[in-house]
C-alpha positions in Angstrom: -18.8 23.8 1.6 -19.5 21.4 -1.8 -16.6 22.9 -3.4 -13.9 23.4 -0.7 -15.2 19.9 0.3 -14.3 18.5 -3.1 -10.8 21.7 -2.6 -10.0 19.0 0.1 -10.4 15.6 -1.0 -8.6 17.0 -4.4 -6.0 18.8 -2.9 -2.6 19.0 -4.7 0.8 21.2 -3.4 1.2 23.7 -5.8 4.8 23.0 -6.9 5.0 20.1 -9.2 6.9 18.0 -7.3 7.3 15.2 -9.8 7.9 17.4 -12.8 10.8 18.4 -10.3 11.8 14.8 -9.6 11.7 12.9 -12.8 14.4 15.1 -14.3 17.5 14.9 -12.0 18.5 11.2 -12.2 18.8 12.0 -8.3 14.9 12.2 -7.9 14.4 9.6 -10.5 15.4 7.3 -8.0 14.0 8.5 -5.0 10.4 8.3 -6.5 11.3 4.6 -7.6 12.6 4.2 -3.8 9.6 5.5 -2.1 7.5 3.9 -4.3 9.0 0.0 -3.6 10.6 0.8 -0.2 6.9 0.8 1.1 6.9 -3.3 -0.1 9.6 -4.1 1.6 8.8 -3.0 4.9 5.2 -4.9 4.1 7.5 -7.7 4.1 9.6 -8.1 6.7 6.3 -7.2 9.4 4.6 -10.3 7.2 7.9 -12.2 8.6 7.2 -10.9 11.3 3.3 -11.7 12.0 4.2 -15.2 10.1 6.9 -16.1 12.7 4.5 -15.4 15.2 1.4 -16.6 14.4 0.4 -19.3 10.9 -2.1 -18.1 10.2 -2.1 -15.6 9.3 -0.1 -16.4 6.5 -3.0 -17.4 5.5 -5.1 -14.1 6.3 -2.5 -12.1 5.0 -2.8 -13.4 1.8 -6.8 -14.0 1.4 -6.3 -9.5 2.0 -3.8 -8.9 -0.5 -5.6 -11.1 -3.2 -8.6 -9.2 -2.1 -6.8 -5.8 -1.9 -5.5 -6.6 -5.6 -8.8 -7.3 -7.1 -10.3 -4.1 -5.4 -7.7 -1.8 -6.7 -7.4 -3.2 -9.8 -11.1 -3.0 -10.9 -11.6 0.1 -9.5 -8.6 1.7 -11.3 -9.5 0.4 -13.9 -12.6 2.2 -14.0 -11.0 5.6 -14.2 -12.7 7.7 -11.9 -9.4 10.3 -12.4 -6.3 10.7 -13.3 -3.2 10.4 -10.8 -2.7 14.0 -10.5 1.1 13.9 -11.4 0.4 13.0 -15.0 -2.6 15.1 -15.6 0.3 17.5 -16.0 1.6 16.0 -19.3 4.1 14.3 -16.9 6.1 10.9 -18.2 6.0 7.6 -15.8 9.5 7.5 -14.7 11.5 4.8 -15.5 11.9 2.1 -13.0 7.8 2.7 -12.4 5.5 0.1 -14.6 4.1 2.2 -16.7 0.8 0.1 -16.9 0.0 0.6 -12.9 -0.1 4.1 -13.4 -1.5 4.8 -16.3 -4.9 4.1 -14.7 -6.5 5.8 -12.3 -5.4 6.7 -9.0 -8.3 5.2 -7.3 -8.5 3.9 -4.0 -4.4 3.6 -3.4 -3.6 0.8 -3.0 -0.5 1.2 -0.7 -2.6 2.3 2.0 -5.4 -0.4 1.2 -2.5 -2.5 2.7 -0.7 0.2 4.8 -4.0 0.2 7.2 -5.1 -3.5 7.4 -0.9 -4.5 7.6 -1.6 -1.7 10.9 -4.2 -4.0 12.0 -3.0 -6.7 12.1 -0.3 -5.6 14.1 -2.8 -4.3 16.3 -4.2 -7.5 16.4 -0.6 -9.3 16.4 2.1 -7.0 17.8 5.2 -7.6 16.4 6.5 -4.7 15.6 6.7 -1.3 18.0 3.6 1.0 16.5 5.5 4.1 16.5 7.9 2.8 14.7 5.3 1.3 11.8 3.8 4.5 11.5 7.6 6.1 11.8 8.0 4.3 8.1 4.4 4.4 6.7 2.8 7.7 6.8 5.6 9.8 5.4 5.7 7.0 2.4 2.3 7.8 1.7 2.2 11.3 2.3 4.8 11.6 -0.1 2.7 9.9 -2.9 0.3 12.6 -2.3 2.9 15.4 -2.6 4.3 13.9 -5.4 0.9 13.5 -7.7 0.8 9.7 -7.6 -2.8 10.4 -5.4 -5.3 12.5 -4.2 -6.5 12.4 -0.7 -9.7 10.6 -0.9 -7.3 8.2 -2.9 -5.3 7.9 0.3 -9.0 8.2 2.1 -10.5 4.9 -0.1 -7.6 3.2 0.4 -8.2 3.2 4.5 -11.8 1.7 3.8 -11.3 -0.5 2.1 -8.5 -1.3 4.1 -10.5 -1.6 7.4 -13.1 -4.1 5.4 -10.7 -6.2 4.5 -8.9 -6.5 7.5 -12.4 -7.5 9.3 -12.6 -10.0 6.9 -9.7 -11.6 6.4 -9.2 -11.6 10.2 -12.0 -14.5 10.6 -9.9 -16.1 8.2 -8.3 -19.7 9.9 -7.1 -22.3 8.3 -7.5 -26.4 9.7 -4.1 -27.3 11.5 -2.9 -29.1 8.9 -2.3 -26.5 6.9 -0.9 -24.1 9.4 1.9 -27.0 10.2 2.8 -27.3 6.3 2.6 -23.3 6.2 5.1 -23.8 9.4 7.5 -26.2 7.6 6.9 -24.5 4.9 8.0 -20.7 6.6 10.6 -22.5 8.7 12.4 -23.7 5.8 12.8 -20.9 3.8 13.9 -18.1 5.9 16.4 -21.3 8.1 13.9 -21.6 11.1 14.7 -24.8 13.0 
């Protein structure tokens, strides 16, 4: 039973997709673009959330800082290497090497995707099916190409839920939210 659970939590496809993709120009571009595409999408969702509810800026800021701190500390522990690099693969050009040569637990992409999911359930500014249609493939690709094991994603889910649970309680004073609204409107040319 334990062996089967370990096999499931550390599952990786038999084919080394990372090696295959990183040896082709188009594949390298796909590796890099799927890695950063999630951040562009979450920035757009942030924009929608903050435009709808200014106080969420502070909730998102604290959630993001907390997720970065947790992720960096745990990855420094180096519980296990990223699967793509246990096979001797090199970090593809365009990816930040220091981020990929450390441990893989937990998935930072997943942490952020989960707390964003919970925020859009709390403040519905974007269609849930559309959000999932973008996020799920991006997270699945990270397991398939060997950036993460399923256990890294599960850890990211747990940390994302915990971070959202506390971040949602943050309520900035009215004067700070008014300043935030003014800056937001100036930056995004909203009148």
